[in-house]
LUMBAKOL-144178 format. One record per residue (C-alpha): x, y, z; residue in one letter; residue number from 1. Coordinates in Angstrom, 1 decimal. Each point is the difference from the previous one (the first is absolute). Layout:
<pt><u>X</u><v>Y</v><w>Z</w><code>a</code><pos>NUM</pos></pt>
...
***
This chain:
<pt><u>0.0</u><v>0.0</v><w>0.0</w><code>x</code><pos>1</pos></pt>
<pt><u>2.8</u><v>2.4</v><w>0.8</w><code>x</code><pos>2</pos></pt>
<pt><u>1.7</u><v>-0.7</v><w>-3.3</w><code>x</code><pos>3</pos></pt>
<pt><u>-3.2</u><v>0.9</v><w>-1.9</w><code>x</code><pos>4</pos></pt>
<pt><u>-0.1</u><v>3.3</v><w>1.9</w><code>x</code><pos>5</pos></pt>
<pt><u>3.5</u><v>0.9</v><w>-1.2</w><code>x</code><pos>6</pos></pt>
<pt><u>-0.6</u><v>-0.5</v><w>-3.7</w><code>x</code><pos>7</pos></pt>
<pt><u>-1.5</u><v>3.5</v><w>-0.6</w><code>x</code><pos>8</pos></pt>
<pt><u>2.8</u><v>1.5</v><w>2.0</w><code>x</code><pos>9</pos></pt>
<pt><u>2.6</u><v>-1.8</v><w>-2.0</w><code>x</code><pos>10</pos></pt>
<pt><u>-1.6</u><v>0.9</v><w>-3.3</w><code>x</code><pos>11</pos></pt>
<pt><u>0.0</u><v>3.6</v><w>1.0</w><code>x</code><pos>12</pos></pt>
<pt><u>3.8</u><v>0.1</v><w>0.9</w><code>x</code><pos>13</pos></pt>
<pt><u>1.5</u><v>-2.7</v><w>-2.2</w><code>x</code><pos>14</pos></pt>
<pt><u>0.0</u><v>2.2</v><w>-3.2</w><code>x</code><pos>15</pos></pt>
<pt><u>1.9</u><v>2.8</v><w>1.8</w><code>x</code><pos>16</pos></pt>
<pt><u>2.7</u><v>-2.4</v><w>1.1</w><code>x</code><pos>17</pos></pt>
<pt><u>0.3</u><v>-1.4</v><w>-3.5</w><code>x</code><pos>18</pos></pt>
<pt><u>0.2</u><v>3.5</v><w>-1.4</w><code>x</code><pos>19</pos></pt>
<pt><u>2.6</u><v>1.0</v><w>2.5</w><code>x</code><pos>20</pos></pt>
<pt><u>2.1</u><v>-3.1</v><w>-0.8</w><code>x</code><pos>21</pos></pt>
<pt><u>-0.2</u><v>0.6</v><w>-3.7</w><code>x</code><pos>22</pos></pt>
<pt><u>0.9</u><v>3.7</v><w>0.3</w><code>x</code><pos>23</pos></pt>
<pt><u>2.9</u><v>-0.9</v><w>2.3</w><code>x</code><pos>24</pos></pt>
<pt><u>1.4</u><v>-2.5</v><w>-2.5</w><code>x</code><pos>25</pos></pt>
<pt><u>-0.5</u><v>2.4</v><w>-2.9</w><code>x</code><pos>26</pos></pt>
<pt><u>1.9</u><v>2.8</v><w>1.7</w><code>x</code><pos>27</pos></pt>
<pt><u>2.8</u><v>-2.4</v><w>1.1</w><code>x</code><pos>28</pos></pt>
<pt><u>0.3</u><v>-1.1</v><w>-3.7</w><code>x</code><pos>29</pos></pt>
<pt><u>0.0</u><v>3.6</v><w>-1.2</w><code>x</code><pos>30</pos></pt>
<pt><u>2.6</u><v>1.0</v><w>2.6</w><code>x</code><pos>31</pos></pt>
<pt><u>2.3</u><v>-3.0</v><w>-0.9</w><code>x</code><pos>32</pos></pt>
<pt><u>-0.2</u><v>0.9</v><w>-3.7</w><code>x</code><pos>33</pos></pt>
<pt><u>0.8</u><v>3.7</v><w>0.7</w><code>x</code><pos>34</pos></pt>
<pt><u>2.9</u><v>-1.1</v><w>2.2</w><code>x</code><pos>35</pos></pt>
<pt><u>1.5</u><v>-2.1</v><w>-2.8</w><code>x</code><pos>36</pos></pt>
<pt><u>-0.3</u><v>3.2</v><w>-2.2</w><code>x</code><pos>37</pos></pt>
<pt><u>1.8</u><v>2.0</v><w>2.7</w><code>x</code><pos>38</pos></pt>
<pt><u>-3.0</u><v>2.3</v><w>0.4</w><code>x</code><pos>39</pos></pt>
<pt><u>0.5</u><v>0.1</v><w>3.8</w><code>x</code><pos>40</pos></pt>
<pt><u>-2.4</u><v>2.8</v><w>0.9</w><code>x</code><pos>41</pos></pt>
<pt><u>-2.9</u><v>-1.6</v><w>-1.9</w><code>x</code><pos>42</pos></pt>
<pt><u>0.9</u><v>-3.4</v><w>1.4</w><code>x</code><pos>43</pos></pt>
<pt><u>-0.1</u><v>1.4</v><w>3.5</w><code>x</code><pos>44</pos></pt>
<pt><u>-3.4</u><v>1.4</v><w>-0.6</w><code>x</code><pos>45</pos></pt>
<pt><u>-1.3</u><v>-3.3</v><w>-1.3</w><code>x</code><pos>46</pos></pt>
<pt><u>1.4</u><v>-1.9</v><w>3.1</w><code>x</code><pos>47</pos></pt>
<pt><u>-1.6</u><v>2.6</v><w>2.3</w><code>x</code><pos>48</pos></pt>
<pt><u>-3.3</u><v>-0.5</v><w>-1.8</w><code>x</code><pos>49</pos></pt>
<pt><u>0.3</u><v>-3.7</v><w>0.5</w><code>x</code><pos>50</pos></pt>
<pt><u>0.5</u><v>0.6</v><w>3.7</w><code>x</code><pos>51</pos></pt>
<pt><u>-3.1</u><v>2.2</v><w>0.0</w><code>x</code><pos>52</pos></pt>
<pt><u>-2.0</u><v>-3.0</v><w>-1.1</w><code>x</code><pos>53</pos></pt>
<pt><u>1.8</u><v>-2.5</v><w>2.2</w><code>x</code><pos>54</pos></pt>
<pt><u>2.2</u><v>1.5</v><w>2.8</w><code>x</code><pos>55</pos></pt>
<pt><u>1.3</u><v>-3.6</v><w>0.8</w><code>x</code><pos>56</pos></pt>
<pt><u>1.6</u><v>-0.5</v><w>-3.5</w><code>x</code><pos>57</pos></pt>
<pt><u>3.6</u><v>-0.9</v><w>0.9</w><code>x</code><pos>58</pos></pt>
<pt><u>1.2</u><v>0.2</v><w>-3.7</w><code>x</code><pos>59</pos></pt>
<pt><u>-1.0</u><v>3.7</v><w>-0.2</w><code>x</code><pos>60</pos></pt>
<pt><u>2.1</u><v>0.8</v><w>3.1</w><code>x</code><pos>61</pos></pt>
<pt><u>2.9</u><v>-2.0</v><w>-1.5</w><code>x</code><pos>62</pos></pt>
<pt><u>0.0</u><v>1.9</v><w>-3.2</w><code>x</code><pos>63</pos></pt>
<pt><u>-0.4</u><v>3.4</v><w>1.7</w><code>x</code><pos>64</pos></pt>
<pt><u>3.1</u><v>-1.0</v><w>2.0</w><code>x</code><pos>65</pos></pt>
<pt><u>1.8</u><v>-0.6</v><w>-3.2</w><code>x</code><pos>66</pos></pt>
<pt><u>-1.0</u><v>3.3</v><w>-1.4</w><code>x</code><pos>67</pos></pt>
<pt><u>1.0</u><v>1.8</v><w>3.1</w><code>x</code><pos>68</pos></pt>
<pt><u>3.4</u><v>-1.7</v><w>-0.1</w><code>x</code><pos>69</pos></pt>
<pt><u>0.5</u><v>1.1</v><w>-3.7</w><code>x</code><pos>70</pos></pt>
<pt><u>-0.7</u><v>3.5</v><w>1.2</w><code>x</code><pos>71</pos></pt>
<pt><u>2.7</u><v>-0.4</v><w>2.6</w><code>x</code><pos>72</pos></pt>
<pt><u>-2.5</u><v>0.2</v><w>2.9</w><code>x</code><pos>73</pos></pt>
<pt><u>1.2</u><v>-2.8</v><w>2.2</w><code>x</code><pos>74</pos></pt>
<pt><u>-2.1</u><v>0.8</v><w>3.0</w><code>x</code><pos>75</pos></pt>
<pt><u>-3.2</u><v>0.0</v><w>-2.1</w><code>x</code><pos>76</pos></pt>
<pt><u>1.1</u><v>-3.2</v><w>-1.7</w><code>x</code><pos>77</pos></pt>
<pt><u>0.5</u><v>-1.7</v><w>3.4</w><code>x</code><pos>78</pos></pt>
<pt><u>-3.4</u><v>1.2</v><w>1.2</w><code>x</code><pos>79</pos></pt>
<pt><u>-1.8</u><v>-1.4</v><w>-3.1</w><code>x</code><pos>80</pos></pt>
<pt><u>1.9</u><v>-3.3</v><w>0.2</w><code>x</code><pos>81</pos></pt>
<pt><u>-0.8</u><v>-0.4</v><w>3.7</w><code>x</code><pos>82</pos></pt>
<pt><u>-3.7</u><v>0.5</v><w>-0.9</w><code>x</code><pos>83</pos></pt>
<pt><u>0.3</u><v>-2.6</v><w>-2.7</w><code>x</code><pos>84</pos></pt>
<pt><u>1.4</u><v>-2.5</v><w>2.5</w><code>x</code><pos>85</pos></pt>
<pt><u>-3.0</u><v>0.5</v><w>2.3</w><code>x</code><pos>86</pos></pt>
<pt><u>-2.2</u><v>-1.6</v><w>-2.7</w><code>x</code><pos>87</pos></pt>
<pt><u>2.6</u><v>-2.5</v><w>-1.4</w><code>x</code><pos>88</pos></pt>
<pt><u>2.7</u><v>-0.6</v><w>2.6</w><code>x</code><pos>89</pos></pt>
<pt><u>1.9</u><v>-2.7</v><w>-2.0</w><code>x</code><pos>90</pos></pt>
<pt><u>0.5</u><v>1.7</v><w>-3.3</w><code>x</code><pos>91</pos></pt>
<pt><u>3.7</u><v>-0.5</v><w>-0.7</w><code>x</code><pos>92</pos></pt>
<pt><u>0.6</u><v>3.0</v><w>-2.2</w><code>x</code><pos>93</pos></pt>
<pt><u>-1.8</u><v>2.4</v><w>2.4</w><code>x</code><pos>94</pos></pt>
<pt><u>2.2</u><v>-1.2</v><w>2.8</w><code>x</code><pos>95</pos></pt>
<pt><u>3.1</u><v>0.2</v><w>-2.1</w><code>x</code><pos>96</pos></pt>
<pt><u>-0.8</u><v>3.5</v><w>-1.2</w><code>x</code><pos>97</pos></pt>
<pt><u>-0.9</u><v>1.2</v><w>3.5</w><code>x</code><pos>98</pos></pt>
<pt><u>3.4</u><v>-1.4</v><w>1.3</w><code>x</code><pos>99</pos></pt>
<pt><u>1.8</u><v>1.7</v><w>-2.9</w><code>x</code><pos>100</pos></pt>
<pt><u>-1.6</u><v>3.4</v><w>0.7</w><code>x</code><pos>101</pos></pt>
<pt><u>0.7</u><v>-0.3</v><w>3.7</w><code>x</code><pos>102</pos></pt>
<pt><u>3.7</u><v>-0.7</v><w>-1.0</w><code>x</code><pos>103</pos></pt>
<pt><u>0.1</u><v>2.9</v><w>-2.4</w><code>x</code><pos>104</pos></pt>
<pt><u>-1.5</u><v>2.3</v><w>2.8</w><code>x</code><pos>105</pos></pt>
<pt><u>2.8</u><v>-1.0</v><w>2.4</w><code>x</code><pos>106</pos></pt>
<pt><u>-2.4</u><v>-2.2</v><w>2.1</w><code>x</code><pos>107</pos></pt>
<pt><u>2.3</u><v>-3.0</v><w>-0.1</w><code>x</code><pos>108</pos></pt>
<pt><u>-1.5</u><v>-1.8</v><w>3.1</w><code>x</code><pos>109</pos></pt>
<pt><u>-3.5</u><v>0.3</v><w>-1.5</w><code>x</code><pos>110</pos></pt>
<pt><u>1.4</u><v>-1.4</v><w>-3.3</w><code>x</code><pos>111</pos></pt>
<pt><u>1.6</u><v>-2.9</v><w>1.8</w><code>x</code><pos>112</pos></pt>
<pt><u>-3.3</u><v>-0.8</v><w>1.8</w><code>x</code><pos>113</pos></pt>
<pt><u>-1.9</u><v>0.2</v><w>-3.2</w><code>x</code><pos>114</pos></pt>
<pt><u>2.5</u><v>-2.1</v><w>-2.0</w><code>x</code><pos>115</pos></pt>
<pt><u>-0.1</u><v>-2.5</v><w>2.8</w><code>x</code><pos>116</pos></pt>
<pt><u>-3.8</u><v>-0.2</v><w>-0.1</w><code>x</code><pos>117</pos></pt>
<pt><u>0.2</u><v>-0.6</v><w>-3.8</w><code>x</code><pos>118</pos></pt>
<pt><u>2.6</u><v>-2.7</v><w>0.4</w><code>x</code><pos>119</pos></pt>
<pt><u>-2.0</u><v>-1.7</v><w>2.7</w><code>x</code><pos>120</pos></pt>
<pt><u>-2.4</u><v>-1.3</v><w>-2.7</w><code>x</code><pos>121</pos></pt>
<pt><u>2.2</u><v>0.5</v><w>-3.1</w><code>x</code><pos>122</pos></pt>
<pt><u>3.5</u><v>-1.1</v><w>1.2</w><code>x</code><pos>123</pos></pt>
<pt><u>1.4</u><v>-0.3</v><w>-3.5</w><code>x</code><pos>124</pos></pt>
<pt><u>-0.7</u><v>3.5</v><w>-1.1</w><code>x</code><pos>125</pos></pt>
<pt><u>3.5</u><v>0.8</v><w>-1.1</w><code>x</code><pos>126</pos></pt>
<pt><u>-0.4</u><v>3.8</v><w>-0.4</w><code>x</code><pos>127</pos></pt>
<pt><u>-1.2</u><v>0.3</v><w>3.6</w><code>x</code><pos>128</pos></pt>
<pt><u>2.9</u><v>-2.1</v><w>1.3</w><code>x</code><pos>129</pos></pt>
<pt><u>2.4</u><v>2.1</v><w>-2.1</w><code>x</code><pos>130</pos></pt>
<pt><u>-1.4</u><v>3.3</v><w>1.4</w><code>x</code><pos>131</pos></pt>
<pt><u>0.2</u><v>-1.4</v><w>3.6</w><code>x</code><pos>132</pos></pt>
<pt><u>3.6</u><v>-0.9</v><w>-0.7</w><code>x</code><pos>133</pos></pt>
<pt><u>0.8</u><v>3.6</v><w>-1.0</w><code>x</code><pos>134</pos></pt>
<pt><u>-1.8</u><v>1.5</v><w>3.0</w><code>x</code><pos>135</pos></pt>
<pt><u>2.0</u><v>-2.3</v><w>2.4</w><code>x</code><pos>136</pos></pt>
<pt><u>3.2</u><v>0.8</v><w>-1.9</w><code>x</code><pos>137</pos></pt>
<pt><u>-0.7</u><v>3.7</v><w>0.3</w><code>x</code><pos>138</pos></pt>
<pt><u>-0.4</u><v>-0.4</v><w>3.8</w><code>x</code><pos>139</pos></pt>
<pt><u>3.1</u><v>-2.1</v><w>0.2</w><code>x</code><pos>140</pos></pt>
<pt><u>-1.9</u><v>-3.2</v><w>1.0</w><code>x</code><pos>141</pos></pt>
<pt><u>2.2</u><v>-2.1</v><w>-2.2</w><code>x</code><pos>142</pos></pt>
<pt><u>-1.1</u><v>-3.5</v><w>1.1</w><code>x</code><pos>143</pos></pt>
<pt><u>-3.7</u><v>0.9</v><w>-0.6</w><code>x</code><pos>144</pos></pt>
<pt><u>0.9</u><v>1.6</v><w>-3.3</w><code>x</code><pos>145</pos></pt>
<pt><u>1.9</u><v>-3.1</v><w>-1.2</w><code>x</code><pos>146</pos></pt>
<pt><u>-3.0</u><v>-2.2</v><w>1.0</w><code>x</code><pos>147</pos></pt>
<pt><u>-2.4</u><v>2.0</v><w>-2.1</w><code>x</code><pos>148</pos></pt>
<pt><u>2.4</u><v>0.4</v><w>-3.0</w><code>x</code><pos>149</pos></pt>
<pt><u>0.5</u><v>-3.8</v><w>0.0</w><code>x</code><pos>150</pos></pt>
<pt><u>-3.8</u><v>-0.5</v><w>0.0</w><code>x</code><pos>151</pos></pt>
<pt><u>-0.2</u><v>2.4</v><w>-3.0</w><code>x</code><pos>152</pos></pt>
<pt><u>2.6</u><v>-2.2</v><w>-1.8</w><code>x</code><pos>153</pos></pt>
<pt><u>-1.9</u><v>-3.2</v><w>0.3</w><code>x</code><pos>154</pos></pt>
<pt><u>0.0</u><v>-2.0</v><w>-3.3</w><code>x</code><pos>155</pos></pt>
<pt><u>-3.0</u><v>1.3</v><w>-1.9</w><code>x</code><pos>156</pos></pt>
<pt><u>-0.5</u><v>2.0</v><w>-3.1</w><code>x</code><pos>157</pos></pt>
<pt><u>1.3</u><v>3.5</v><w>0.5</w><code>x</code><pos>158</pos></pt>
<pt><u>-1.3</u><v>3.2</v><w>-1.4</w><code>x</code><pos>159</pos></pt>
<pt><u>2.5</u><v>2.3</v><w>-1.6</w><code>x</code><pos>160</pos></pt>
<pt><u>2.1</u><v>1.8</v><w>2.6</w><code>x</code><pos>161</pos></pt>
<pt><u>-1.0</u><v>-2.1</v><w>3.0</w><code>x</code><pos>162</pos></pt>
<pt><u>3.0</u><v>-2.3</v><w>0.1</w><code>x</code><pos>163</pos></pt>
<pt><u>2.8</u><v>2.6</v><w>-0.2</w><code>x</code><pos>164</pos></pt>
<pt><u>-1.5</u><v>2.2</v><w>2.8</w><code>x</code><pos>165</pos></pt>
<pt><u>-0.3</u><v>-3.0</v><w>2.4</w><code>x</code><pos>166</pos></pt>
<pt><u>3.5</u><v>-1.2</v><w>-0.8</w><code>x</code><pos>167</pos></pt>
<pt><u>1.4</u><v>3.5</v><w>0.5</w><code>x</code><pos>168</pos></pt>
<pt><u>-1.8</u><v>0.2</v><w>3.3</w><code>x</code><pos>169</pos></pt>
<pt><u>1.6</u><v>-3.2</v><w>1.1</w><code>x</code><pos>170</pos></pt>
<pt><u>3.4</u><v>1.2</v><w>-1.2</w><code>x</code><pos>171</pos></pt>
<pt><u>-0.4</u><v>3.2</v><w>2.1</w><code>x</code><pos>172</pos></pt>
<pt><u>-1.0</u><v>-2.0</v><w>3.1</w><code>x</code><pos>173</pos></pt>
<pt><u>3.0</u><v>-2.3</v><w>-0.2</w><code>x</code><pos>174</pos></pt>
<pt><u>2.3</u><v>3.0</v><w>-0.6</w><code>x</code><pos>175</pos></pt>
<pt><u>-1.4</u><v>1.8</v><w>3.0</w><code>x</code><pos>176</pos></pt>
<pt><u>0.4</u><v>-3.1</v><w>2.1</w><code>x</code><pos>177</pos></pt>
<pt><u>3.7</u><v>0.1</v><w>-1.0</w><code>x</code><pos>178</pos></pt>
<pt><u>-0.2</u><v>-3.3</v><w>-1.9</w><code>x</code><pos>179</pos></pt>
<pt><u>1.5</u><v>0.9</v><w>-3.3</w><code>x</code><pos>180</pos></pt>
<pt><u>0.5</u><v>-3.6</v><w>-1.1</w><code>x</code><pos>181</pos></pt>
<pt><u>-3.7</u><v>-0.6</v><w>0.2</w><code>x</code><pos>182</pos></pt>
<pt><u>-0.7</u><v>3.3</v><w>-1.7</w><code>x</code><pos>183</pos></pt>
<pt><u>2.3</u><v>-0.9</v><w>-2.9</w><code>x</code><pos>184</pos></pt>
<pt><u>-1.4</u><v>-3.5</v><w>-0.3</w><code>x</code><pos>185</pos></pt>
<pt><u>-3.4</u><v>1.5</v><w>-0.7</w><code>x</code><pos>186</pos></pt>
<pt><u>1.4</u><v>1.7</v><w>-3.0</w><code>x</code><pos>187</pos></pt>
<pt><u>1.3</u><v>-3.2</v><w>-1.6</w><code>x</code><pos>188</pos></pt>
***
């Protein structure tokens, strides 16, 4: 009996939900297309419109963070990425970008925590291991740096530029630890 009483209520509100969902997806699609065309201001407006229809749309926050970073506004990028993570806490690229912007803003400990969170469920993410190695190297925590550089060098297919930076990081760690024979062995 209760379910029959809900039918008119559902019919009244279901179309609005469907319209909101369709408009959110439309504006996301438009925003992504504009982003690919490097039309950042128009893309930003499209993502903001998507959020007007669905304020829980994590992808819109993710892309707004990307646009803010392209405009060299790290604090705004961090804010948008944190909002994105509220609605999708396990999105690897959101976590990676957030950690990277923390790092670029000089917030190394926040970056270390965020990279650590990412690696807790994606331990083979080489770029995150590599960045953690560089942060630890910067702070002269050589053993930690070496551990992350070695993880970044695990035998998998590498993207261009990844292998040399991790090897160079290991070389620097061994050099700083006054172990030149190990450092030179890495170069062979």
